[in-house]
N, C-alpha and C positions, 0 to 999 in steps of 0.2 A: 178751914182753908184747904182746898183740894190741891194735892201735889201735881205738878205738870207731868203729863205723860212723857215717858222717855221716847225720844225719836232716834231712828236709825240714820246715821250719817250717810248721805248719798255718796256713791262711789263712782269714780270715773273709770270707764272701760270695765265695768263689772261683768260677771258671768251672765250669759244670755239665758233667757227662759228656754225650756226644751223645744216648744214649737218654733220659736224664732231661730234657735240653733239649727233645727232640721231644715227650715226654709233657707237659711244662709248657706248651709252646706250644699244643698241641692243647686242653688243659684250659682255658687262659686265653682261647683264641679263643672257645669256647662261653660261658665266663663273661662275657666282654666283651659279647657280643650279648645275653645274658640281663640283664646289668647295665643296658644301654641300655633294654631293655623294662621293667625294674624302675623305672628313673628315670621313664619315661613313665607307668607305672602310678601312681606316687606323685603325679606332677603331676596326672594325671586325677582321682585321689581328692581332692586338695586343691581342685581346681576344682569337682568335683561336690558336695563337702560345704560349699563356701563361697558358691556362687551361690544367693541366696535362693529363686529359682524351682525349683531342683533339690535343695535341702538335704533336704527331707522325703523325697523319693524315695530318696536315698542311704541314709538311716537305715531306711526301709521295706525296702529290698532287703537291707541288712546284717542286719536283725533277723528276716528271713523264716526260718521254721523248716520243715524237711523231714527225712525219714528215718524208719526203723522205730522207733517209740516202744517197742514190745515188747522190742526189743533194747537199749534205753537210748540210742538213737542219733537221737532227734528233736532235731536241733541247728540252730542258726541258721547263716546263711551265713558269718558271722564265725567261728564255731566250726569249721565244716567247713574253712574256709581255714587256721585256726591249727592245728587238731589233725589234719586229714586231709591237706591239700596239703603242709604242712611236713613230714609224715612222709616224703614223697618226697624232699624236700630233705635231710633227715637220713639217709635211706637212701644217697644219693650221698655224703654226708659220711662215713658209715661205711665205704664202699668206699674213698674217698680215704685215710682214716686207715689202713685195713688195708694198702693198697698202700704207703703211706709206711713202715709198720712192717716190712714183709717185703721190699720191693724198692726203696724210695726212700731219702731222706736219713735218716729216723728209724731205719733198721735198724742203723746204726753209732752206738753210744752217744756217741762223741766228736763226730761230726757232728751228732747229735740234740741235744746239749747247748745249742747256740746257739738254735735256734728254740724249744725247750721252755722254757728260762730266759727268753728274751725274751717269749714268750707269757704265761708265768706272771706275770712282772713287769708285763706289759701288761694283766693282769686285776687283780692285787693293788693296784697304785697307783691306778687309777680307783676301785676300791671304797673305798680309804682316803680319797681325795679326797672322794668322796660322803659317807662317814661323818663326816669332819671338818666338812664344810659343814653337815650336818644336826645334828651335836652342838652346834656353835656357834650355829646358827640355830633350834634347837628343833624341827626337822622329824622326819619318820619315817625310821627306818633300814631300812624294808622294801624300799626300792628300790636297795639297795647293789649288786645284781648287774646293774642295767640298763646302766650304761656300760662293762661289761666285755667286750662282744662286738664283733668286727670284721666288717663285711660286705664280703667280697672282691668280690662282684659289683658292688656300688655303687661301690667304690673303682676297679675297672677301668672302669666306665662313666665315671667322672670323667676317668680317663686318656684314654679314647676321645674324650670331648667336647672336652677342652682340647688334644688332639693332642700329648701328651707321650710320647716313647719312653722305655722303661726297659730297661736291659740285662737279660739273662735271669737273672743272679744275683739282682738286686733283685726281679724278678717272682717268682722261685721262693721267695725269702725271704718275700715277702708271702703267697704261696699257702700255704706250710708253716705260717706263723704262723696263718693263718685256719683251717687244718685242726686244729691243736692247740687253738686258741681254741674251735672248735666242740665238740671233745671235752670240754673243761672246762665249756663252757656246758651241754652235755647232762647232765653230772654235777651241775651246780648245779641245773638244773631237776628232776632226779630226786630229789636229796637235800633241797633246801630248799623245793620247791613241791609237795610231796605231803602233803595234809592228812589223807587217809583212805586205807585200803587194803582192798580187797575181795579177800581171799586166795583165794576160789574162782575169781574171774575171773583173778587173777594166776597161779594155778596152771595154769589153762587156757591162758593165753598162753605160759607156760614150756613146757608140753607141745607146743604148736604150734611153738615155736622149736626144740625138740628134733627134731620131725618134719621141719621145714625143713632142719635141719643134716644129718639122716640121708639125706634125699633128695639133698642136695648131695654127700655122701660117696659115695653109690652111683652118682653120675653121671646121675641122672634128669634129663631135659631136657623143656622144653615150658612156655611161659608159662601155658598153660591149667591147669597143676598148681600153679605157684608163686603166680600172681596171686590166685586164690581163697583159697589158704592164707594169703597175706600179709594179705588183707582180714580174715580171721577172727582172725588174731593181733592185728592192729591194733584190731579191735573189742573183743576181750577185754582188751587193754592199756588201752584207754580206760576201760572199765568197772571196771578194777581200782583206779582212782584215781591211778595213775602216768601222767604225761603221755604221750599216745599216740605222740609222735614218738620215744620211746625204742625202740618196736618197730622203727621204720625203721632206726635206727642199729644195733640188735642184728642185724637181718638182713643189713645191709651188711657188718658185721664178720665174718659167717660165710662170705662168699664167698671162694673161693680166688683169690689175686692173684699167684701165681707160675706160670710156664709150665712145661709138661712137654714131653717129647720129641714133636716133630711139631706142637706148638702155636705159632702166631705170637703170639697174645695169650692171656692167662689169662681164665678165665670172668668174673672180677671186672672186668677191663678191658673185656671185650666188653659186659657188661651196663651198666657205667657209661657206655660210649659210646652205648648205646641210650637210657638213662634220663636222662642229664644234660640233653639238650635239653628233655625234658619238665619237668624240675625248674627249669632256668634260664629256659625260655621260657614256661612256663605256671603252674606251681605257685607259685613265688615272686612273680611279678608279680601274680597274682590275690590272694595274701595281702596284698601291698602295697596293692592297690586297695581292700580292705575293712578295712585296719588303719590306713592313713595319713590317712584323711579326718577331720581334726580342724579345729576352728575356729581361724582365723588372724587374728582381729580385733586391732587395736592393743592392746586391753586384755588379751587372752589372751597376746599376745607379750610384753607388759610383765610379766605374771605369771611368765613363764619365768625372768626375771632377779631376781625379788623373793622367790619362794617357795623355801625351802631344798631341797625335794625336786627341783624342776626345775632350780634353779641347780646342785645337786650333779651332776645328770646331764650338764649342759652342760660344767661344769668337768672332770668325769671323762673325758668323751670328748675334749675339746680339749687339756686340760693333762695329765690322768692317763695317757691312752694314749701320748702322745708321750714323756713323761718315763719311763714304765714300760718301754716297748719299747727306747727308746734306751739307757736306763740298764742294762737287762738285757743288751743286746748288748755294751755297752762293758765291763761287769763280767766277762762271760764271756770276752771277748778278753783282758782284763787278767789274770785269774787262771789262764787256760789258756795264757798266753804265746803266743797266736795273733796273727798280724799281719793287718791289713786288706788285702784285694785292692788291689794298687797302682793299678789302674784307677779305683778309687773313693776317696771321702773320707768322713770321718765326717759331713760335712754331708749326704751322700746318705742315710746311715742315719737321720739326724734327719728328713729330708724324708719318707721312707717311713714312719717312725714316726708322723708327723703325719697321713699318709694313712690309717693304720690307725685313726685316730679316727673314721672314718666307720662308725658302728654303726647299722644299720638293721633288717634282718629279725629277727635274734635279740633285739636290744635292744627292739624293739616287742613281741615275744612275751613276754619277761621282764617288761616293763612291765605288760602285761595281766595276767600271773599275780601280780605283786607287789601290785597295787592292784585286784584283782578286785572287792572289795567297795566301792570308791569310784569310780564311773563318771567323776565330774568330774576327780578327780586322775589317773585313767588317761589321759584325753584330754590333760591338761596335761603329763603325763610324755611322751606321744607327741609333743606339740609340742616338748618339750625335746630329745627324740631327734633330731627333724628339724632343729631349730635348731643343736644341737651338731654334727651331721653336716655341715650346710652350712658352718659356720664352719671345721671341720676340713678340708673340701674346699677352701675358699678359701685357707686357710693353706698347704696342701700344693701347690696350684696355683702360688702365688707362689714357694715354695721350689724346686719342680721345674722351673719355667720358667727360673729362674736358671741351672740346670745343663743345660738341654735340648740346647744345642748339643754339649756334651760327650757326652751320652747318645746323640745321633744318630750321632756318630762311632764310639762303641763298638758300637752296633747294626750299623752298616755293616760294621765289621770282623768281627763275629760271623756275619754273613750272606753275606759275600763268598765266591763259588764260581767262581773264574776258570777252573778246568778243567772246569766243568759236569758233575761226576760226582754231584751231588746231596748232597754232604757239604761243609759249610763248610770253607774252607781252613785255618782256625785249628785245626781238629781233626786235620789231616793233617801238621802240621809235623814230626813225628818219623817219617814214613813215607817211605823212600827213593823208592818208586814215585811218590809225589806230586811230589817234586822233579824226577824224570825227566820226568814229564808236563808240568810247568811249563817245564822247559828246552826241550822240544820245542815247546811252545806259543810261548814267546818267540822261539825260532829262526824259526818260521814267521812270526811278526809282524815280526821283524827283516828277513827276506827280503822281505816285502811292503813294508816301509818303504824298503828299498834299491831295489826295483823302482820304487816310486812316486817316489823321489828321482831316479832316472835318467830317468824319463819327464818329470818336471817340469823337470829340467836341460836335456833335449833340447828341450822346448817353449820354455824361456826362451832357449836359444841360437838356435833357429829364429826366435823373435820378434825377438831382437836383430839377427840377420843381415838379416831382412826390413826392420827399421826402418832399418838402415844403408844398404841399397840404396835405400830410398825417400828417405832424406835426400840421397844423392848425386844422385838424379834431380831432386829439388827444387832442389838447388844448381846443377846444370847448366842447368835451365830458367830459373833466376833470372839466371844469367850471360848467357844468350842474349837474354833480354828487355832487360837492361841494354845489351848491344851494339846492339840495334835502336834503343833511345832515343838512344844516342850518335850513331849514323849519321844 
């Protein structure tokens, strides 16, 4: 009888592989910078919209229309930001999702179970909290999707501002959550916020997407080919009645995100590297600038906690997101018999879950779509999104600061590279060559310490000898002086 092979227990939030850690670090670095710009843009919008002398100019600029009316694209600045600029954001989200599915954590069904279940629970529970709040308060159920979205850029901006380090496993978990979250947000927008469909325009958009795919398959290169085609696809998708950002994610999903022989990076990774700064540094901040400018009078802020629609958004973000993501993670670990990474605690998962309650960009977009026919309620829901996000950020700040000293030690271990070969030491523990390099390194250091010890000992002995001779001279001089006084 053959003994069963020992199996290694799967761990929740285990250490990332080195390539995945490198990718996550690069992606989050750009998102963090973009998140800070997003935060500044939101503050600028609030200042611009709430200073009496500037308020009218904010609304004048936001409502200014431009674009070819013959093509159905005579849009306001707000609509260009929401439908046009966010298409770039969702294009990057599509590439991220494709990469996760074919080369990242989501390619393995077992590994994908955790972030997918956590993200789904992190969307279902906030929607349920919103629904319960409005059913008991007699409000509208139309905004159920508003608190379901997580804004990864804003969350990382909060981390940057408060100076909190997070181990790479927690950052990757947050990023993957946001990617899955974006996917389901796109599906929600496509399914629940499409009132009419122009099948001719939709057919044209589909034909354009097929051409886009064929060009990619044939290896055609050149931005001058793809950018004009992407603009045409976007315009047709907008006129079809389906939200134009769907075009962005569709094109992102078509890019190849696996490398071939002779390639250092896949086309998807290459294009994402080029477009992500445009998305994080320009598209999303401009959207925030023209979407976050809501009235923040004491009366308006008071309404946030009294109206069921706005209260549902706040509770959904602050309570629903935290409970949903934490509960989904715990249940996944419980029923798959996985163990939590020994370097972390469930308190860390709870803290990151509360950080995911920062729902800004997509939440604002869904709020505009959900209450498009009620401008006043749209602004109130935006204020609720801002309020809920601030409360979630404050709660996460407190929870993360409690564990920050522990996080710093974990990050130092992850980044330590004593042999200076460009690879963190923690990833080379099973490599014999690494240990030989470290042995030679420590031998050189030991030799240096021995040489230094010998030099210091010689200096100390010389100083002691000189001090003894000087003491004898002083004693002799003192005896001579005493003899002279006696005489």
